[in-house]
Backbone and ligand atoms as CSV (ligand in chain L), in Angstrom:
chain,resi,resn,atom,element,x,y,z
A,1,MET,N,N,26.512,-32.718,-6.208
A,1,MET,CA,C,26.750,-32.053,-4.969
A,1,MET,C,C,25.450,-31.281,-4.370
A,2,LYS,N,N,25.021,-31.539,-3.183
A,2,LYS,CA,C,23.912,-31.106,-2.628
A,2,LYS,C,C,24.323,-29.990,-1.496
A,3,ILE,N,N,23.831,-28.794,-1.673
A,3,ILE,CA,C,24.182,-27.752,-0.778
A,3,ILE,C,C,22.840,-27.147,-0.167
A,4,ALA,N,N,22.736,-26.908,1.123
A,4,ALA,CA,C,21.575,-26.298,1.727
A,4,ALA,C,C,21.957,-24.858,2.148
A,5,ILE,N,N,21.152,-23.952,1.746
A,5,ILE,CA,C,21.193,-22.630,2.529
A,5,ILE,C,C,20.117,-22.463,3.429
A,6,ILE,N,N,20.515,-22.133,4.637
A,6,ILE,CA,C,19.411,-21.888,5.707
A,6,ILE,C,C,19.490,-20.494,6.187
A,7,ASN,N,N,18.447,-19.780,6.076
A,7,ASN,CA,C,18.514,-18.370,6.444
A,7,ASN,C,C,17.528,-18.216,7.644
A,8,GLY,N,N,17.838,-17.457,8.616
A,8,GLY,CA,C,17.080,-17.285,9.874
A,8,GLY,C,C,16.143,-15.902,9.718
A,9,PRO,N,N,15.667,-15.466,10.923
A,9,PRO,CA,C,14.695,-14.452,10.968
A,9,PRO,C,C,15.041,-13.052,10.293
A,10,ASN,N,N,14.164,-12.497,9.653
A,10,ASN,CA,C,14.265,-11.163,9.028
A,10,ASN,C,C,14.913,-11.325,7.643
A,11,LEU,N,N,15.576,-12.350,7.301
A,11,LEU,CA,C,16.357,-12.404,6.097
A,11,LEU,C,C,15.456,-12.465,4.837
A,12,ASN,N,N,14.100,-12.914,5.079
A,12,ASN,CA,C,13.091,-12.778,4.012
A,12,ASN,C,C,12.867,-11.268,3.539
A,13,LEU,N,N,13.457,-10.329,4.345
A,13,LEU,CA,C,13.169,-8.957,3.952
A,13,LEU,C,C,14.373,-8.336,3.296
A,14,LEU,N,N,15.436,-9.154,2.864
A,14,LEU,CA,C,16.552,-8.540,2.315
A,14,LEU,C,C,16.142,-7.727,1.053
A,15,GLY,N,N,16.786,-6.593,0.819
A,15,GLY,CA,C,16.445,-5.805,-0.259
A,15,GLY,C,C,15.570,-4.585,0.255
A,16,ILE,N,N,14.789,-4.877,1.388
A,16,ILE,CA,C,13.943,-3.832,1.848
A,16,ILE,C,C,14.488,-3.405,3.241
A,17,ARG,N,N,14.969,-4.375,3.984
A,17,ARG,CA,C,15.466,-4.263,5.349
A,17,ARG,C,C,16.817,-3.581,5.437
A,18,GLU,N,N,16.958,-2.450,6.131
A,18,GLU,CA,C,18.196,-1.746,6.347
A,18,GLU,C,C,19.088,-1.776,5.270
A,19,PRO,N,N,18.904,-1.269,4.111
A,19,PRO,CA,C,19.755,-1.534,2.870
A,19,PRO,C,C,21.154,-0.987,3.157
A,20,GLY,N,N,21.277,-0.035,4.036
A,20,GLY,CA,C,22.663,0.440,4.229
A,20,GLY,C,C,23.559,-0.598,4.950
A,21,ILE,N,N,22.835,-1.524,5.624
A,21,ILE,CA,C,23.661,-2.710,6.238
A,21,ILE,C,C,23.633,-3.882,5.364
A,22,TYR,N,N,22.435,-4.169,4.878
A,22,TYR,CA,C,22.295,-5.612,4.195
A,22,TYR,C,C,22.170,-5.452,2.627
A,23,GLY,N,N,22.177,-4.262,2.076
A,23,GLY,CA,C,22.153,-4.201,0.714
A,23,GLY,C,C,20.839,-4.094,0.000
A,24,ARG,N,N,20.617,-3.954,-1.238
A,24,ARG,CA,C,19.360,-3.698,-1.947
A,24,ARG,C,C,18.876,-4.959,-2.691
A,25,GLN,N,N,19.634,-6.023,-2.611
A,25,GLN,CA,C,19.243,-7.189,-3.580
A,25,GLN,C,C,18.421,-8.173,-2.646
A,26,THR,N,N,17.362,-8.714,-3.219
A,26,THR,CA,C,16.583,-9.539,-2.623
A,26,THR,C,C,17.424,-10.989,-2.567
A,27,PHE,N,N,17.037,-11.766,-1.635
A,27,PHE,CA,C,17.757,-13.059,-1.639
A,27,PHE,C,C,17.391,-13.960,-2.829
A,28,GLU,N,N,16.003,-13.845,-3.183
A,28,GLU,CA,C,15.532,-14.632,-4.304
A,28,GLU,C,C,16.411,-14.336,-5.603
A,29,ASP,N,N,16.604,-13.093,-5.826
A,29,ASP,CA,C,17.276,-12.553,-6.950
A,29,ASP,C,C,18.840,-13.025,-6.925
A,30,PHE,N,N,19.474,-12.954,-5.685
A,30,PHE,CA,C,20.758,-13.444,-5.538
A,30,PHE,C,C,20.831,-14.993,-5.767
A,31,LEU,N,N,19.909,-15.643,-5.311
A,31,LEU,CA,C,19.999,-17.142,-5.337
A,31,LEU,C,C,19.712,-17.613,-6.831
A,32,LYS,N,N,18.991,-16.845,-7.566
A,32,LYS,CA,C,18.729,-17.138,-9.075
A,32,LYS,C,C,20.148,-17.119,-9.770
A,33,GLY,N,N,20.787,-15.993,-9.469
A,33,GLY,CA,C,22.223,-15.823,-10.133
A,33,GLY,C,C,23.152,-16.964,-9.619
A,34,LEU,N,N,23.084,-17.349,-8.380
A,34,LEU,CA,C,24.000,-18.353,-7.903
A,34,LEU,C,C,23.686,-19.672,-8.524
A,35,ARG,N,N,22.454,-19.976,-8.669
A,35,ARG,CA,C,22.080,-21.238,-9.337
A,35,ARG,C,C,22.548,-21.321,-10.710
A,36,GLU,N,N,22.337,-20.175,-11.439
A,36,GLU,CA,C,22.757,-19.998,-12.840
A,36,GLU,C,C,24.350,-20.267,-13.026
A,37,LYS,N,N,25.065,-19.689,-12.046
A,37,LYS,CA,C,26.512,-19.724,-12.066
A,37,LYS,C,C,27.059,-21.127,-11.817
A,38,TYR,N,N,26.277,-21.982,-10.903
A,38,TYR,CA,C,26.762,-23.184,-10.527
A,38,TYR,C,C,25.582,-24.275,-10.782
A,39,PRO,N,N,25.441,-24.562,-12.173
A,39,PRO,CA,C,24.282,-25.288,-12.523
A,39,PRO,C,C,24.513,-26.925,-12.069
A,40,ALA,N,N,25.731,-27.268,-11.708
A,40,ALA,CA,C,25.988,-28.619,-11.455
A,40,ALA,C,C,25.750,-28.905,-9.982
A,41,VAL,N,N,25.401,-27.824,-9.205
A,41,VAL,CA,C,25.261,-28.004,-7.769
A,41,VAL,C,C,23.772,-27.804,-7.397
A,42,GLN,N,N,23.219,-28.753,-6.777
A,42,GLN,CA,C,21.796,-28.644,-6.217
A,42,GLN,C,C,21.887,-27.689,-4.997
A,43,ILE,N,N,21.305,-26.544,-5.196
A,43,ILE,CA,C,21.266,-25.543,-4.140
A,43,ILE,C,C,19.876,-25.390,-3.508
A,44,ASP,N,N,19.636,-25.912,-2.343
A,44,ASP,CA,C,18.272,-25.825,-1.751
A,44,ASP,C,C,18.201,-24.743,-0.832
A,45,TYR,N,N,17.093,-24.067,-0.696
A,45,TYR,CA,C,16.995,-22.859,0.105
A,45,TYR,C,C,15.893,-22.915,1.055
A,46,PHE,N,N,16.073,-22.556,2.340
A,46,PHE,CA,C,15.073,-22.530,3.360
A,46,PHE,C,C,15.268,-21.358,4.142
A,47,GLN,N,N,14.120,-20.602,4.387
A,47,GLN,CA,C,14.184,-19.488,5.290
A,47,GLN,C,C,13.042,-19.609,6.283
A,48,SER,N,N,13.357,-19.328,7.508
A,48,SER,CA,C,12.216,-19.262,8.567
A,48,SER,C,C,12.505,-18.193,9.597
A,49,ASN,N,N,11.544,-17.582,10.140
A,49,ASN,CA,C,11.522,-16.639,11.306
A,49,ASN,C,C,11.368,-17.402,12.565
A,50,VAL,N,N,11.244,-18.693,12.554
A,50,VAL,CA,C,10.895,-19.482,13.747
A,50,VAL,C,C,12.041,-20.458,14.094
A,51,GLU,N,N,12.559,-20.410,15.257
A,51,GLU,CA,C,13.675,-20.995,15.718
A,51,GLU,C,C,13.625,-22.496,15.599
A,52,GLY,N,N,12.567,-23.157,16.017
A,52,GLY,CA,C,12.306,-24.616,15.920
A,52,GLY,C,C,12.296,-25.087,14.504
A,53,GLU,N,N,11.737,-24.345,13.546
A,53,GLU,CA,C,11.812,-24.688,12.215
A,53,GLU,C,C,13.202,-24.759,11.511
A,54,LEU,N,N,14.073,-23.826,12.067
A,54,LEU,CA,C,15.469,-23.888,11.577
A,54,LEU,C,C,16.102,-25.140,12.191
A,55,VAL,N,N,15.844,-25.548,13.381
A,55,VAL,CA,C,16.342,-26.710,13.957
A,55,VAL,C,C,15.849,-28.013,13.114
A,56,ASN,N,N,14.621,-27.993,12.895
A,56,ASN,CA,C,14.126,-29.153,12.016
A,56,ASN,C,C,14.729,-29.208,10.752
A,57,GLU,N,N,15.031,-28.042,10.042
A,57,GLU,CA,C,15.560,-28.044,8.709
A,57,GLU,C,C,16.995,-28.509,8.771
A,58,LEU,N,N,17.734,-28.044,9.747
A,58,LEU,CA,C,19.148,-28.527,10.089
A,58,LEU,C,C,19.141,-30.084,10.109
A,59,GLN,N,N,18.227,-30.594,10.950
A,59,GLN,CA,C,18.066,-32.145,11.046
A,59,GLN,C,C,17.747,-32.792,9.828
A,60,ARG,N,N,16.910,-32.152,8.995
A,60,ARG,CA,C,16.438,-32.716,7.823
A,60,ARG,C,C,17.505,-32.913,6.753
A,61,VAL,N,N,18.403,-31.830,6.612
A,61,VAL,CA,C,19.421,-31.891,5.570
A,61,VAL,C,C,20.724,-32.416,6.131
A,62,GLY,N,N,20.810,-32.470,7.399
A,62,GLY,CA,C,22.145,-32.596,8.104
A,62,GLY,C,C,22.763,-33.925,8.139
A,63,PHE,N,N,22.112,-34.981,7.452
A,63,PHE,CA,C,22.790,-36.245,7.388
A,63,PHE,C,C,22.934,-36.765,5.942
A,64,SER,N,N,22.461,-35.869,4.948
A,64,SER,CA,C,22.643,-36.327,3.701
A,64,SER,C,C,23.200,-35.216,2.637
A,65,TYR,N,N,23.211,-34.068,3.045
A,65,TYR,CA,C,23.691,-33.049,2.145
A,65,TYR,C,C,25.241,-33.093,2.325
A,66,ASP,N,N,25.864,-32.303,1.324
A,66,ASP,CA,C,27.351,-32.210,1.349
A,66,ASP,C,C,27.827,-30.894,2.219
A,67,GLY,N,N,26.977,-29.989,2.259
A,67,GLY,CA,C,27.342,-28.745,2.945
A,67,GLY,C,C,26.177,-27.962,3.344
A,68,ILE,N,N,26.293,-27.084,4.418
A,68,ILE,CA,C,25.162,-26.221,4.818
A,68,ILE,C,C,25.813,-24.838,4.967
A,69,LEU,N,N,25.155,-23.788,4.388
A,69,LEU,CA,C,25.466,-22.491,4.558
A,69,LEU,C,C,24.403,-21.916,5.492
A,70,LEU,N,N,24.788,-21.490,6.678
A,70,LEU,CA,C,23.718,-21.190,7.753
A,70,LEU,C,C,23.970,-19.722,8.165
A,71,ASN,N,N,22.884,-18.923,7.857
A,71,ASN,CA,C,22.827,-17.474,8.392
A,71,ASN,C,C,21.650,-17.617,9.379
A,72,ALA,N,N,21.982,-17.912,10.635
A,72,ALA,CA,C,20.940,-17.968,11.696
A,72,ALA,C,C,20.467,-16.598,12.015
A,73,ALA,N,N,21.068,-15.564,11.478
A,73,ALA,CA,C,20.535,-14.100,11.868
A,73,ALA,C,C,20.674,-13.936,13.277
A,74,ALA,N,N,19.633,-13.315,13.901
A,74,ALA,CA,C,19.698,-12.983,15.239
A,74,ALA,C,C,19.765,-14.062,16.219
A,75,TYR,N,N,19.247,-15.386,15.749
A,75,TYR,CA,C,19.329,-16.557,16.553
A,75,TYR,C,C,20.861,-17.021,16.890
A,76,THR,N,N,21.632,-16.524,15.860
A,76,THR,CA,C,23.137,-16.757,16.077
A,76,THR,C,C,23.524,-16.502,17.526
A,77,HIS,N,N,23.116,-15.440,17.993
A,77,HIS,CA,C,23.536,-14.774,19.170
A,77,HIS,C,C,22.810,-15.134,20.434
A,78,THR,N,N,21.674,-16.028,20.239
A,78,THR,CA,C,20.814,-16.346,21.421
A,78,THR,C,C,20.499,-17.778,21.472
A,79,SER,N,N,20.634,-18.572,20.370
A,79,SER,CA,C,20.047,-19.961,20.295
A,79,SER,C,C,20.957,-21.112,20.550
A,80,VAL,N,N,20.894,-21.640,21.805
A,80,VAL,CA,C,21.601,-22.834,22.215
A,80,VAL,C,C,21.058,-24.057,21.245
A,81,ALA,N,N,19.669,-23.915,21.017
A,81,ALA,CA,C,19.157,-25.086,20.266
A,81,ALA,C,C,19.702,-25.147,18.931
A,82,ILE,N,N,19.980,-23.989,18.254
A,82,ILE,CA,C,20.616,-24.140,16.826
A,82,ILE,C,C,21.961,-24.582,16.996
A,83,GLY,N,N,22.772,-24.101,17.895
A,83,GLY,CA,C,24.028,-24.431,18.157
A,83,GLY,C,C,24.162,-25.990,18.376
A,84,ASP,N,N,23.320,-26.469,19.188
A,84,ASP,CA,C,23.131,-28.013,19.457
A,84,ASP,C,C,22.894,-28.670,18.230
A,85,ALA,N,N,21.994,-28.248,17.344
A,85,ALA,CA,C,21.626,-28.825,16.120
A,85,ALA,C,C,22.801,-28.958,15.103
A,86,VAL,N,N,23.730,-27.821,15.165
A,86,VAL,CA,C,24.774,-27.837,14.296
A,86,VAL,C,C,25.791,-28.963,14.785
A,87,SER,N,N,25.949,-29.086,16.040
A,87,SER,CA,C,26.865,-30.113,16.720
A,87,SER,C,C,26.272,-31.604,16.346
A,88,ALA,N,N,24.950,-31.697,16.398
A,88,ALA,CA,C,24.309,-33.027,16.252
A,88,ALA,C,C,24.387,-33.633,14.862
A,89,ILE,N,N,24.407,-32.815,13.893
A,89,ILE,CA,C,24.346,-33.305,12.511
A,89,ILE,C,C,25.731,-33.754,11.940
A,90,LYS,N,N,25.717,-34.391,10.852
A,90,LYS,CA,C,26.961,-34.872,10.218
A,90,LYS,C,C,27.501,-33.888,9.167
A,91,THR,N,N,26.605,-33.283,8.421
A,91,THR,CA,C,26.923,-32.382,7.423
A,91,THR,C,C,27.728,-31.052,7.933
A,92,PRO,N,N,28.838,-30.745,7.376
A,92,PRO,CA,C,29.586,-29.554,7.778
A,92,PRO,C,C,28.731,-28.240,7.562
A,93,VAL,N,N,28.885,-27.302,8.370
A,93,VAL,CA,C,28.126,-26.121,8.323
A,93,VAL,C,C,29.189,-24.977,8.252
A,94,ILE,N,N,28.889,-24.053,7.495
A,94,ILE,CA,C,29.646,-22.820,7.360
A,94,ILE,C,C,28.685,-21.548,7.988
A,95,GLU,N,N,29.114,-20.867,8.964
A,95,GLU,CA,C,28.385,-19.832,9.371
A,95,GLU,C,C,28.541,-18.534,8.510
A,96,ILE,N,N,27.462,-17.971,8.150
A,96,ILE,CA,C,27.474,-16.804,7.211
A,96,ILE,C,C,26.796,-15.681,7.851
A,97,HIS,N,N,27.415,-14.402,7.672
A,97,HIS,CA,C,26.746,-13.195,7.945
A,97,HIS,C,C,27.017,-12.220,6.966
A,98,ILE,N,N,25.926,-11.570,6.479
A,98,ILE,CA,C,26.118,-10.562,5.338
A,98,ILE,C,C,26.730,-9.318,5.977
A,99,SER,N,N,26.605,-8.868,7.139
A,99,SER,CA,C,27.203,-7.708,7.783
A,99,SER,C,C,28.510,-8.264,8.497
A,100,ASN,N,N,29.263,-7.282,8.956
A,100,ASN,CA,C,30.395,-7.665,9.757
A,100,ASN,C,C,30.034,-7.649,11.215
A,101,ILE,N,N,29.625,-8.745,11.711
A,101,ILE,CA,C,29.169,-8.876,13.062
A,101,ILE,C,C,30.224,-8.414,14.163
A,102,SER,N,N,31.521,-8.448,13.792
A,102,SER,CA,C,32.557,-7.981,14.727
A,102,SER,C,C,32.547,-6.492,14.915
A,103,ALA,N,N,31.880,-5.777,13.892
A,103,ALA,CA,C,32.052,-4.328,13.893
A,103,ALA,C,C,30.736,-3.603,14.290
A,104,ARG,N,N,29.807,-4.382,15.001
A,104,ARG,CA,C,28.519,-3.894,15.345
A,104,ARG,C,C,28.212,-3.915,16.786
A,105,GLU,N,N,27.091,-4.097,17.303
A,105,GLU,CA,C,26.798,-4.054,18.719
A,105,GLU,C,C,27.513,-5.285,19.388
A,106,GLU,N,N,27.814,-4.947,20.649
A,106,GLU,CA,C,28.585,-5.989,21.402
A,106,GLU,C,C,27.851,-7.355,21.494
A,107,TYR,N,N,26.492,-7.187,21.517
A,107,TYR,CA,C,25.626,-8.427,21.708
A,107,TYR,C,C,25.904,-9.413,20.459
A,108,ARG,N,N,26.287,-8.868,19.400
A,108,ARG,CA,C,26.393,-9.619,18.162
A,108,ARG,C,C,27.820,-10.366,18.098
A,109,LEU,N,N,28.650,-10.181,19.035
A,109,LEU,CA,C,29.985,-10.812,19.099
A,109,LEU,C,C,29.847,-12.255,19.537
A,110,ARG,N,N,28.688,-12.536,20.254
A,110,ARG,CA,C,28.512,-13.913,20.736
A,110,ARG,C,C,27.861,-14.720,19.668
A,111,SER,N,N,28.420,-15.932,19.340
A,111,SER,CA,C,27.768,-16.779,18.439
A,111,SER,C,C,27.654,-18.165,18.853
A,112,PHE,N,N,26.486,-18.768,18.965
A,112,PHE,CA,C,26.287,-20.140,19.405
A,112,PHE,C,C,26.488,-21.071,18.140
A,113,VAL,N,N,26.715,-20.499,17.028
A,113,VAL,CA,C,26.756,-21.285,15.615
A,113,VAL,C,C,28.297,-21.458,15.399
A,114,GLY,N,N,29.116,-20.245,15.403
A,114,GLY,CA,C,30.504,-20.232,15.092
A,114,GLY,C,C,31.356,-21.332,15.583
A,115,ALA,N,N,31.262,-21.576,16.852
A,115,ALA,CA,C,32.173,-22.547,17.561
A,115,ALA,C,C,31.841,-23.996,17.027
A,116,LYS,N,N,30.631,-24.240,16.322
A,116,LYS,CA,C,30.282,-25.496,15.997
A,116,LYS,C,C,30.435,-25.771,14.627
A,117,SER,N,N,30.824,-24.666,13.798
A,117,SER,CA,C,30.897,-24.673,12.480
A,117,SER,C,C,32.378,-24.906,11.953
A,118,VAL,N,N,32.461,-25.256,10.641
A,118,VAL,CA,C,33.924,-25.513,10.199
A,118,VAL,C,C,34.544,-24.126,9.913
A,119,GLY,N,N,33.690,-23.148,9.771
A,119,GLY,CA,C,34.331,-21.712,9.649
A,119,GLY,C,C,33.208,-20.694,9.574
A,120,SER,N,N,33.578,-19.396,9.543
A,120,SER,CA,C,32.743,-18.421,9.476
A,120,SER,C,C,32.910,-17.320,8.440
A,121,ILE,N,N,31.983,-16.904,7.711
A,121,ILE,CA,C,32.363,-15.798,6.761
A,121,ILE,C,C,31.405,-14.694,7.102
A,122,THR,N,N,31.987,-13.489,7.338
A,122,THR,CA,C,31.184,-12.373,7.859
A,122,THR,C,C,31.611,-11.066,7.319
A,123,GLY,N,N,30.617,-10.369,6.885
A,123,GLY,CA,C,30.917,-8.979,6.466
A,123,GLY,C,C,31.253,-8.816,5.018
A,124,LEU,N,N,31.090,-9.859,4.246
A,124,LEU,CA,C,31.493,-9.802,2.857
A,124,LEU,C,C,30.188,-9.716,1.983
A,125,GLY,N,N,29.050,-9.346,2.481
A,125,GLY,CA,C,27.704,-9.288,1.772
A,125,GLY,C,C,27.192,-10.595,1.394
A,126,LEU,N,N,26.439,-10.631,0.340
A,126,LEU,CA,C,25.915,-11.770,-0.151
A,126,LEU,C,C,26.980,-12.727,-0.793
A,127,LYS,N,N,28.169,-12.039,-1.230
A,127,LYS,CA,C,29.216,-12.896,-1.676
A,127,LYS,C,C,29.612,-13.913,-0.683
A,128,GLY,N,N,29.448,-13.776,0.550
A,128,GLY,CA,C,29.830,-14.757,1.440
A,128,GLY,C,C,29.235,-16.011,1.178
A,129,TYR,N,N,28.005,-16.066,0.850
A,129,TYR,CA,C,27.293,-17.319,0.543
A,129,TYR,C,C,28.074,-18.196,-0.642
A,130,GLU,N,N,28.497,-17.352,-1.690
A,130,GLU,CA,C,29.169,-17.887,-2.800
A,130,GLU,C,C,30.596,-18.435,-2.353
A,131,LEU,N,N,31.216,-17.685,-1.409
A,131,LEU,CA,C,32.501,-18.059,-0.914
A,131,LEU,C,C,32.410,-19.473,-0.137
A,132,GLY,N,N,31.396,-19.624,0.627
A,132,GLY,CA,C,31.084,-20.792,1.270
A,132,GLY,C,C,30.846,-21.872,0.313
A,133,LEU,N,N,30.057,-21.651,-0.549
A,133,LEU,CA,C,29.811,-22.741,-1.686
A,133,LEU,C,C,31.133,-23.154,-2.344
A,134,LEU,N,N,31.949,-22.176,-2.578
A,134,LEU,CA,C,33.311,-22.588,-3.266
A,134,LEU,C,C,34.123,-23.451,-2.308
A,135,TYR,N,N,34.100,-23.230,-1.013
A,135,TYR,CA,C,34.773,-23.951,-0.108
A,135,TYR,C,C,34.247,-25.484,-0.161
A,136,PHE,N,N,32.970,-25.667,-0.227
A,136,PHE,CA,C,32.477,-26.976,-0.311
A,136,PHE,C,C,32.776,-27.561,-1.569
A,137,LEU,N,N,32.847,-26.854,-2.605
A,137,LEU,CA,C,33.218,-27.363,-3.995
A,137,LEU,C,C,34.660,-27.867,-4.082
L,1,DQA,C1,C,23.183,-11.111,10.279
L,1,DQA,C2,C,23.802,-10.563,11.474
L,1,DQA,C3,C,22.899,-10.779,12.783
L,1,DQA,O1,O,23.634,-10.099,13.809
L,1,DQA,C4,C,21.613,-10.073,12.647
L,1,DQA,O2,O,20.836,-10.322,13.658
L,1,DQA,C5,C,20.944,-10.490,11.274
L,1,DQA,C6,C,21.656,-10.756,10.123
L,1,DQA,C7,C,23.830,-10.862,8.974
L,1,DQA,O3,O,23.691,-11.627,8.061
L,1,DQA,O4,O,24.636,-9.916,8.934
L,1,DQA,O5,O,19.701,-10.530,11.202
L,1,DQA,O6,O,23.081,-12.485,10.425
């Protein structure tokens, strides 16, 4: 089974960035543990702060992988292009958010990703990525 995790802008700063909201663990550290726990699953990871690079990566993995865990971060709330890419590809996408976007600023309530995804996991911290992986398993 091949799963792609795609993270959007500023998620490269996890562990440093607003730890009260996003926690103190780096994504690399979390990913190492996830790969150790699920050795039979190929888990590929891509992060970019650039919108078009996220679209390119969705297109790259979107016809051959078994599932995509997408945290488009702030682009979730602004990017028609990323929403269109999720619609265009064949691989099912789960929208992930570390924080509970329903309990934050009003502009975070809008998602261009959620309506195109098979489901959304929000507010459960980094655990949300593992729960998404378990859905695909
Ligand atoms: C986020 C929530 C977004 O609203 C925010 O812009 C992020 C991270 C999350 O994982 O909680 O950068 O996607």
